[in-house]
C-alpha positions as CSV (number, residue, x, y, z in Angstrom):
1,M,105.5,157.5,129.6
2,K,102.4,158.1,131.6
3,N,101.6,158.0,135.3
4,N,98.5,156.0,136.4
5,T,95.3,158.0,136.4
6,D,92.2,155.6,136.7
7,R,93.9,152.3,136.7
8,I,97.5,150.6,137.1
9,L,99.3,150.4,133.9
10,T,101.6,147.2,133.2
11,S,104.7,146.4,131.5
12,H,107.5,143.9,132.0
13,A,111.5,144.0,131.8
14,G,112.2,142.7,128.2
15,N,112.9,139.1,127.1
16,L,110.0,137.1,125.9
17,P,109.7,133.5,124.5
18,R,110.8,133.2,120.9
19,P,109.0,131.3,118.2
20,D,110.3,128.0,117.0
21,D,111.7,129.1,113.7
22,L,113.8,132.0,115.7
23,N,115.2,129.4,118.0
24,A,115.8,127.1,115.1
25,A,117.8,129.9,113.2
26,L,120.0,130.7,116.3
27,A,120.7,127.1,116.9
28,A,122.1,127.0,113.3
29,G,124.2,129.9,114.0
30,Q,122.1,132.4,112.0
31,G,121.9,135.2,114.6
32,G,122.4,138.5,113.0
33,T,122.3,137.1,109.4
34,A,119.7,137.8,106.6
35,A,117.9,134.7,107.2
36,F,117.2,135.4,110.8
37,T,116.4,139.2,110.1
38,D,114.0,138.1,107.6
39,L,111.9,136.1,110.3
40,L,111.6,139.1,112.8
41,P,108.6,141.2,111.1
42,R,106.2,138.4,111.8
43,A,107.5,137.3,115.0
44,I,107.6,140.7,116.4
45,D,104.0,141.3,115.0
46,E,102.8,138.0,117.0
47,V,104.7,138.8,120.3
48,V,103.2,142.3,120.3
49,D,99.6,140.8,120.0
50,R,100.4,138.2,122.7
51,Q,101.4,140.9,125.3
52,I,98.2,142.8,124.5
53,E,96.3,139.8,124.8
54,C,97.9,139.2,128.2
55,G,96.7,142.6,129.4
56,V,100.1,144.2,129.2
57,D,99.8,148.1,128.5
58,I,103.5,149.0,127.6
59,V,104.9,146.2,125.3
60,N,108.2,145.5,123.4
61,D,109.5,143.3,120.6
62,G,110.5,140.6,122.9
63,E,114.0,141.6,122.5
64,Y,114.2,139.3,119.4
65,I,116.4,141.9,117.8
66,K,119.2,140.9,120.4
67,A,119.3,137.3,118.4
68,G,119.3,135.6,121.8
69,S,122.2,137.6,123.4
70,Y,121.5,140.0,126.1
71,T,124.9,141.6,126.0
72,G,126.5,140.3,122.7
73,Y,124.0,141.7,120.4
74,I,125.7,145.1,120.8
75,H,129.3,144.1,120.2
76,S,128.5,144.1,116.6
77,R,127.3,147.6,116.8
78,V,130.3,149.3,118.4
79,T,133.9,149.5,117.7
80,G,137.0,149.7,120.0
81,W,137.3,146.4,121.6
82,E,139.2,143.2,120.9
83,T,138.8,139.9,122.2
84,L,142.3,138.9,123.3
85,P,144.1,136.0,125.3
86,I,144.2,136.9,129.1
87,D,147.7,138.3,129.9
88,P,148.6,136.4,133.2
89,S,151.0,139.3,134.0
90,K,148.1,141.5,134.2
91,P,145.9,141.6,137.4
92,R,142.2,141.0,136.7
93,K,140.0,143.9,136.7
94,R,137.5,142.3,139.1
95,A,136.3,138.8,140.6
96,G,133.9,136.8,138.9
97,V,130.1,136.4,138.9
98,A,128.6,135.8,142.5
99,E,132.1,135.9,144.3
100,R,130.8,137.0,147.7
101,D,128.2,134.1,147.6
102,R,130.9,131.6,146.1
103,R,132.8,132.2,149.3
104,D,130.0,131.1,151.5
105,F,128.9,128.3,149.5
106,P,131.9,126.7,147.9
107,G,130.3,123.1,147.7
108,F,127.3,124.6,145.7
109,Y,129.5,126.1,143.2
110,E,131.8,123.1,142.9
111,S,128.9,120.8,142.5
112,G,128.1,122.1,138.8
113,L,124.2,122.4,139.9
114,W,124.0,126.1,139.8
115,M,123.0,128.0,136.6
116,Q,125.5,130.6,135.5
117,G,123.1,133.0,134.1
118,S,119.4,132.4,133.4
119,G,117.7,129.4,134.8
120,G,115.1,127.4,133.1
121,P,115.9,125.2,130.0
122,V,119.0,125.3,128.1
123,R,118.0,127.6,125.1
124,P,120.1,129.2,122.4
125,G,122.0,132.2,123.5
126,F,121.6,131.3,127.2
127,F,124.1,129.9,129.7
128,K,124.2,126.0,130.3
129,P,123.9,124.6,133.6
130,G,127.1,123.6,135.6
131,A,130.4,125.2,136.5
132,P,131.9,127.7,133.9
133,A,135.0,126.6,132.1
134,P,138.0,128.6,132.9
135,Q,138.1,132.1,131.3
136,T,141.1,132.3,128.7
137,T,140.2,135.5,126.8
138,E,139.0,138.9,127.8
139,R,137.7,141.9,126.1
140,V,140.0,144.9,125.8
141,C,139.5,148.4,124.6
142,T,142.3,148.9,122.1
143,G,141.0,151.8,120.0
144,P,138.4,154.7,120.0
145,I,134.8,153.7,121.0
146,A,132.2,154.4,118.6
147,Y,128.6,153.3,117.7
148,T,128.3,152.1,114.2
149,A,124.7,150.6,114.0
150,H,122.6,153.6,113.4
151,D,120.8,152.0,110.5
152,V,120.2,148.8,112.4
153,I,118.6,150.3,115.5
154,K,116.5,152.5,113.3
155,A,115.3,149.1,111.5
156,D,114.8,147.7,115.1
157,C,112.4,150.6,116.0
158,A,110.6,150.6,112.6
159,A,109.6,146.9,113.0
160,L,108.1,147.7,116.5
161,K,106.3,150.7,115.2
162,T,104.9,148.6,112.5
163,A,103.8,146.0,114.8
164,L,101.9,148.7,117.0
165,E,100.0,150.2,114.1
166,G,96.4,150.3,115.0
167,K,96.8,149.0,118.4
168,S,96.4,150.9,121.6
169,A,99.6,149.6,123.5
170,E,102.7,151.9,123.9
171,G,106.1,150.5,123.1
172,F,109.3,150.2,124.9
173,V,112.8,149.1,123.4
174,A,115.4,147.5,125.9
175,A,119.0,148.7,125.4
176,L,122.3,147.8,127.3
177,G,123.5,149.9,129.7
178,P,127.1,151.4,129.5
179,L,128.3,149.7,132.6
180,S,127.2,146.4,131.3
181,L,128.9,147.2,128.0
182,G,132.2,148.7,129.3
183,A,133.0,148.3,133.1
184,G,134.2,144.6,132.9
185,A,136.5,145.2,129.9
186,R,139.9,146.2,130.4
187,N,141.0,149.8,129.0
188,A,144.2,149.6,127.1
189,Y,143.5,153.2,125.1
190,Y,142.2,155.9,127.0
191,P,144.2,157.9,129.5
192,S,142.0,156.8,132.5
193,E,139.1,154.6,133.5
194,E,136.9,157.7,133.8
195,A,137.7,158.9,130.3
196,Y,137.1,155.3,128.9
197,M,133.7,154.9,130.7
198,M,132.6,158.4,129.5
199,A,133.3,157.1,125.9
200,V,131.5,154.1,126.4
201,A,128.2,156.4,127.6
202,E,128.7,158.5,124.5
203,A,128.7,155.5,122.1
204,V,125.4,153.7,123.6
205,R,123.8,157.3,123.8
206,D,123.4,156.9,119.9
207,E,121.5,153.8,120.5
208,Y,119.2,155.3,123.1
209,K,118.5,158.5,121.2
210,A,117.4,156.4,118.1
211,V,114.8,154.7,120.2
212,T,113.4,158.0,122.0
213,D,113.6,159.6,118.6
214,A,111.1,156.9,117.2
215,G,108.8,157.8,120.0
216,F,109.4,154.8,122.4
217,T,110.5,154.6,125.8
218,V,114.2,153.2,126.0
219,Q,114.8,150.8,129.0
220,I,118.4,151.0,130.1
221,D,119.2,147.5,131.3
222,E,121.8,147.9,134.0
223,P,122.3,144.8,136.3
224,E,125.7,146.0,137.2
225,F,124.3,148.8,139.2
226,A,123.6,146.1,141.9
227,T,125.5,143.0,140.9
228,S,128.9,144.9,140.9
229,W,128.8,144.4,144.6
230,M,129.6,140.8,143.9
231,F,132.5,141.6,141.7
232,Y,134.4,143.5,144.4
233,P,133.9,141.2,147.3
234,D,136.3,142.9,149.8
235,W,134.6,146.4,149.4
236,S,132.5,148.0,152.3
237,V,129.2,149.5,151.7
238,E,130.7,153.0,151.7
239,E,133.4,151.9,149.1
240,Y,130.7,150.6,146.9
241,R,128.3,153.7,147.2
242,K,131.4,155.8,146.2
243,Y,131.8,153.6,142.8
244,L,128.0,154.1,142.4
245,E,128.3,157.7,142.5
246,F,130.7,157.4,139.6
247,C,128.3,155.1,137.8
248,V,125.6,157.4,138.3
249,E,127.8,160.1,136.5
250,V,128.5,157.7,133.6
251,I,124.6,156.7,133.2
252,N,123.7,160.2,133.3
253,H,126.3,161.2,130.6
254,A,124.9,158.4,128.4
255,L,121.4,160.0,128.8
256,E,122.6,163.7,128.3
257,G,120.0,165.4,125.9
258,L,117.4,162.5,126.1
259,P,113.8,163.4,127.1
260,E,113.7,162.0,130.6
261,D,110.0,161.0,130.5
262,Q,111.2,158.5,127.9
263,V,113.8,156.7,130.0
264,R,113.1,153.6,132.1
265,F,116.0,152.4,134.3
266,H,115.9,148.8,134.9
267,V,118.3,147.0,137.7
268,C,118.5,143.6,139.2
269,W,120.5,141.4,141.1
270,G,121.3,138.9,138.4
271,S,119.2,136.1,137.2
272,G,121.6,133.2,138.3
273,H,119.8,130.6,140.2
274,R,122.0,130.7,143.4
275,P,121.7,131.6,146.8
276,H,121.9,135.5,146.6
277,T,122.4,135.8,150.3
278,N,125.1,138.4,149.7
279,D,123.1,140.8,147.3
280,I,123.6,144.4,148.3
281,E,120.5,145.4,150.0
282,L,118.3,147.9,148.2
283,K,118.3,150.3,151.2
284,Y,122.0,151.0,150.5
285,I,121.6,151.9,147.0
286,A,117.9,153.4,146.4
287,D,119.0,156.9,146.9
288,L,121.8,156.5,144.3
289,L,119.3,154.8,142.2
290,L,117.2,158.0,142.3
291,K,119.9,160.3,141.1
292,I,119.8,158.7,137.4
293,N,117.9,160.9,135.1
294,A,114.9,158.5,134.3
295,K,111.1,159.0,134.6
296,Q,110.6,155.2,135.7
297,Y,112.8,152.9,137.7
298,G,112.5,149.2,137.4
299,V,113.7,147.0,140.6
300,E,113.5,143.2,141.1
301,A,110.8,142.8,143.8
302,G,109.2,139.3,143.2
303,N,112.7,137.6,144.1
304,V,112.1,136.2,147.4
305,R,115.5,137.8,148.6
306,H,114.1,141.1,147.8
307,A,110.2,140.9,148.1
308,H,110.1,142.6,151.4
309,E,112.0,145.8,150.0
310,W,108.9,147.7,149.2
311,Q,109.3,149.0,152.6
312,V,112.6,151.0,151.9
313,W,110.5,153.4,149.9
314,K,109.0,154.6,153.2
315,D,112.2,156.0,153.9
316,V,113.6,156.8,150.6
317,K,111.2,159.3,148.8
318,L,110.3,158.8,145.4
319,P,110.5,162.2,143.7
320,D,107.4,163.7,142.3
321,G,106.2,162.6,139.0
322,K,108.5,159.5,138.8
323,I,107.3,155.9,138.6
324,L,108.3,152.9,140.2
325,M,108.1,149.5,138.4
326,P,108.6,146.9,140.9
327,G,109.2,143.3,139.3
328,L,106.2,141.6,140.9
329,I,106.5,138.4,138.7
330,S,109.6,136.2,139.2
331,H,111.8,134.5,136.8
332,A,113.1,132.3,139.6
333,T,110.3,129.9,139.8
334,D,107.9,128.3,137.5
335,L,105.1,128.9,140.0
336,V,102.6,131.2,138.6
337,E,101.9,134.0,141.1
338,H,98.3,134.3,142.2
339,P,96.6,137.6,141.1
340,D,95.8,138.4,144.8
341,L,99.3,138.2,145.5
342,I,100.1,140.8,142.8
343,K,97.0,143.0,144.0
344,E,98.4,142.8,147.7
345,R,102.0,143.8,146.6
346,L,100.8,146.6,144.5
347,I,98.6,147.9,147.3
348,N,101.6,147.8,149.6
349,Y,103.6,149.9,147.1
350,A,100.6,152.3,146.3
351,G,100.6,153.0,150.0
352,V,104.2,154.1,150.2
353,V,104.7,155.9,146.6
354,G,101.1,156.6,145.7
355,K,98.7,154.8,143.3
356,E,99.5,156.9,140.5
357,N,103.4,156.0,140.7
358,V,103.3,152.4,140.7
359,Q,103.4,150.1,137.7
360,P,104.1,146.3,137.8
361,G,106.6,144.5,135.6
362,T,108.8,141.5,135.9
363,D,111.9,140.8,137.9
364,C,114.0,140.4,134.6
365,G,113.3,139.1,131.3
366,I,111.3,135.8,131.5
367,G,111.2,134.5,128.1
368,S,114.0,132.1,128.5
369,R,114.2,131.9,132.3
370,V,111.3,129.6,133.4
371,G,110.6,126.2,132.2
372,H,108.2,126.8,129.4
373,E,106.6,129.6,127.3
374,E,103.3,128.6,128.6
375,V,104.4,129.6,132.0
376,V,105.6,133.1,130.9
377,W,102.3,133.9,129.4
378,A,100.2,132.9,132.6
379,K,102.4,134.9,134.7
380,L,101.9,138.0,132.5
381,Q,98.2,137.4,132.6
382,A,98.4,136.9,136.5
383,M,100.1,140.2,136.8
384,S,97.5,142.1,134.7
385,E,94.6,140.4,136.6
386,G,96.4,141.5,139.8
387,A,96.6,145.1,138.4
388,R,93.2,145.1,137.6
389,R,92.0,143.8,141.1
390,A,94.3,146.5,142.7
391,S,93.1,149.2,140.5
392,I,89.4,148.2,141.8
393,E,90.3,148.6,145.4
394,L,92.3,151.8,144.9
395,W,90.1,153.6,142.5
396,G,86.9,152.0,143.3
């Protein structure tokens, strides 16, 4: 992973629009089957080319390998959990999505108008609008946790490597973080929560290592680093920070032995279209974020609830050699950001972390989170053009 030298490099957070045949296969329930897998090489080659055409420097496979499921893709790659009926005699491990906001906006959540997960149109693999049905099952760890998909992740990386042959762009692969995989599930096997989460970390490390061994940057997708604040609505900031100290240990255990300069850590406040008035503020967690052994840190910054937080980095010093990837393109609106807005935001960040150390991205994956794929490509083009304009001003 390179710092900027004579211009600002660009990337994004992962999910990109899928072609119609992949969407049709997912709608037909073929995700993960040979019929779906056979479509991937051409689709990945096309999405790599499209990113490069938009001016993106560090590209990915569109997350097509996840077959339309941000978290679900990995469940077939690990062992140790079962989906069981909820036992009403056992207390729930934590509250539901956006619980703090739910308390302040009960009418909004009861109305069925909110979007549980992504936003934009209903597409295969993403949440539908309206209030969720009551949960009747839960994931429970009932045996030893292990990663079993070594051949699969190698094939994923090989497909991206083939698509990048002869092209100047660099590649990254997004992989689920240990908190997002394990923290919400109930442990009924390991002697403690600590032992359980460390076992989760060791399992996902196998996936991360396959990505770095292939020569790519691995992006650890870990929204729970910020969104868990919502799951424990009665905690104070001090209590949450104590929990995050443990989370840092878990994440760093997952990264143990990996080359730091091939690790990007991505955190967001969840992509649901809802008020977000109770999001944990970046100023309370930024110093803990920097304890994670990564070269680059991606954070939401286009989101209107967090766009002002570039100023946090005036007080929290980015370590020498590290890179900040603020999401300057938002999935929360179909409005396409003006390149001069991207330029302005980049110059603000460059003023506090250095022009060599800021590279724009997207708040989250935007492939299925805005109204139409044309909007996605227009947003990426605007981001790249904004980076070009900022580079001219910063380097001359």
